[in-house]
C-alpha positions in Angstrom: 77.4 76.0 80.6 76.3 78.5 77.9 73.9 76.2 76.1 71.3 75.8 78.9 71.6 79.4 79.8 71.2 80.6 76.3 68.1 78.3 75.9 66.6 79.7 79.1 67.5 83.3 78.5 67.5 84.0 74.8 63.9 85.4 74.9 64.5 87.6 78.0 65.7 87.7 81.5 62.9 85.9 83.3 62.9 84.2 86.7 63.4 80.9 84.9 66.5 82.4 83.2 67.9 83.7 86.5 67.5 80.3 88.2 69.1 78.5 85.2 71.9 81.0 85.2 72.7 80.6 88.9 72.3 76.9 88.8 74.6 76.3 85.8 77.3 78.5 87.3 77.1 76.6 90.6 77.4 73.3 88.8 80.2 74.5 86.7 82.1 75.8 89.7 81.7 72.6 91.6 82.9 70.5 88.7 85.8 72.7 87.7 86.9 72.9 91.4 86.9 69.1 91.6 88.9 68.7 88.3 91.5 71.4 89.1 91.8 70.1 92.7 92.5 66.6 91.4 94.9 68.0 88.8 96.8 70.0 91.5 97.0 66.9 93.8 98.4 64.8 91.0 100.7 67.5 89.6 102.1 68.8 92.9 102.7 72.3 93.9 105.7 72.9 91.6 103.7 72.3 88.4 102.2 75.3 86.6 98.4 75.0 85.9 96.9 77.5 83.6 93.2 77.9 83.1 91.8 80.2 80.4 89.0 82.6 79.8 87.0 82.6 76.6 86.0 85.3 74.2 82.4 86.0 73.0 81.8 84.3 69.6 78.2 85.5 69.4 78.9 88.7 67.4 80.4 86.5 64.7 77.7 83.8 64.3 74.1 83.5 63.3 73.0 84.6 66.8 74.3 88.1 66.3 70.9 89.1 64.8 68.9 87.8 67.8 68.1 90.9 70.0 70.2 90.7 73.2 72.2 87.7 72.2 75.5 89.4 72.0 75.0 90.9 75.5 73.8 87.6 76.8 77.0 86.0 75.5 79.1 88.5 77.3 77.0 88.2 80.5 77.5 84.4 80.5 81.3 84.9 80.2 82.0 88.0 82.3 79.0 88.2 84.6 77.0 91.3 85.3 78.8 94.6 85.5 77.4 95.3 89.0 78.8 91.9 90.3 75.4 90.5 91.1 75.8 87.6 88.7 79.0 85.7 88.3 80.0 84.6 84.8 82.2 81.7 83.6 85.3 83.9 84.0 84.5 84.7 87.6 84.2 81.0 88.3 87.5 80.3 86.5 89.4 83.0 88.4 88.0 81.8 91.8 88.9 78.2 91.1 92.3 79.1 89.9 93.0 81.1 93.0 91.9 78.2 95.2 94.3 75.9 93.5 97.3 78.1 92.9 96.7 78.2 89.2 97.1 81.0 86.7 94.5 82.4 84.3 95.2 83.2 80.6 92.9 86.1 79.9 91.5 85.7 76.4 88.3 87.7 76.6 88.5 90.7 74.3 91.5 89.4 72.3 89.5 87.8 69.4 87.6 89.6 66.7 86.2 89.4 63.2 87.9 86.5 61.4 89.0 84.8 64.6 85.8 82.6 64.9 84.4 80.0 62.5 81.1 81.9 62.5 77.9 81.0 60.7 76.2 78.2 62.5 79.2 77.6 64.8 78.9 79.9 67.8 81.8 78.5 69.6 85.1 77.7 67.8 87.9 80.0 66.8 89.6 79.7 63.4 93.3 78.9 63.3 94.3 82.5 63.7 91.9 82.7 66.6 93.5 79.7 68.2 96.9 81.3 67.7 95.7 84.3 69.9 94.5 81.9 72.5 97.8 80.0 72.5 99.7 83.2 72.8 97.8 84.1 76.0 98.7 80.7 77.5 102.3 80.9 76.3 102.8 84.3 77.8 102.0 82.8 81.2 103.9 79.6 80.8 107.0 81.2 79.4 106.7 84.3 81.5 
């Protein structure tokens, strides 16, 4: 989801960017809804399903120096503050609600040292993954 949006929006919020943003979120929602629906059908109503949000790795990778990139990363994940644009997390929360699943909220939990950084603008380090795991365990064990 983030790659096509970043490519279309990294140089500014144009009409092309807006169309790509909305299109990618719609595709993501349809695909995630299908997968979680199939999982719910196979697992039954008594099985816990936990989806997770993500944190913004952009402040910790090479993109941090690109003007607006950190804000774009947050927009892709959390959507716009006024609610006009849904982000990945809005989609995750909606799909989870439709399929009686929980959401492990990870956004805002990771910081410096929790991402690989450098040219990798995606993956946490082992301590970062520990924080993600803790968010899931809190729900499953809860």
